[in-house]
N, C-alpha and C positions, 0 to 999 in steps of 0.2 A: 504494500500500500504506500503510495507516494503522498508525502505531506505537502500541503499547499500553504503559501503565504496568504495573509488576508489582503483584501484590496487596500486597506489603510497602510499596511506594511509596504506593499509595492509602491504606493503613491509617495510615501515618505522617503523611500529609497530613491525614487526618481528626483524628488526635490533635493535630497541630500547630495546626490551625484552632481546635479546641476550647480549646486553651491560649492562644489569641491575644489574650487580654485580661487585664490585671493583676488584675482582680477574680476571674477564674477561677483564676489562679495562686494567689491568696490563699486561695480556697476549697479548692483541692487541698492546699495546705500545711496548712491547718487540719484537713481531714479525715484527711490522712496522719498527723497527730500524735495521732489518737484512733482508737478502734475504730469507733465510729459516733456520730452526734449528730443532734439534731432540728433542723429548719429554723430555729427561733427562736434556737438556739445560734449558728448560722452568721450569721444576720442581726445579732446583737449585736456581732460582731467586725468587721463591714464598714461603711464609711461610705456606704452606698447604701440606697435604699428596698427594702422587701420585694418589690415587684414586679420590681425589677431583679435582686435576688438570685435570685428564682424563675426569671427568664429565663436567668441564667447557669447555674443548676443544671440546667435543661432542656438546655442546650447540652452540658454535661459528661455528662449522662446519655445523650443521643442518641449521643454519640461512644463511649459504653461505658466511660468512665473512672470513673464513679461509679454507684452503684445506690441505689435508694430503696425503702423498705418502708413501707406505710401502716399506722399505728396510730391509727385515728380518735380524735380529729380531727387528729392530727399525722402528719408524715412523717419517718422516720428515714433519714439518708443515710450512706453510707460508700464508701470506695474499692472499686472492683471489682478484687479482687486479681489475677485472671487477666489482665485487660486492662492493669492497671498494670505488671505484669511484661513484657507484650508491648511496651508503650510504652517502657519503660526499655531493652529490648533493641534496639528499632528506632532510638531516638535514639542509643544508644551506638554502634550499627553506623554510622550516618551520621556522627557526630562523631569517630569513630576513623579515618576515611579520611585517609591521609597526603596532604598537599598536595605537588604536584610541585616547587614552588619556594617558598621563603619570602622575603618582602619584608624588606628591611633598612631 
């Protein structure tokens, strides 16, 4: 019999994987501090190439943490509010589990 992960565990893992790079954390913090912004605004605050920023945005978008809207020739990005709240709830649920014993 094969054990399965719950939908919550799989979704939390997707969010955690997408957040698994410091540049993505920086992007999320930047976007969370604004309503929306264009790609160029994000690139200006990070010490990485445009192509690398684009790859990180793609990972975050694929995980559903951000959304993009095309305004030719620019793309505007913002936090996906529904999935942001879901991620917060899932991480809070995981991190609020009491440990059976505490090390001293």
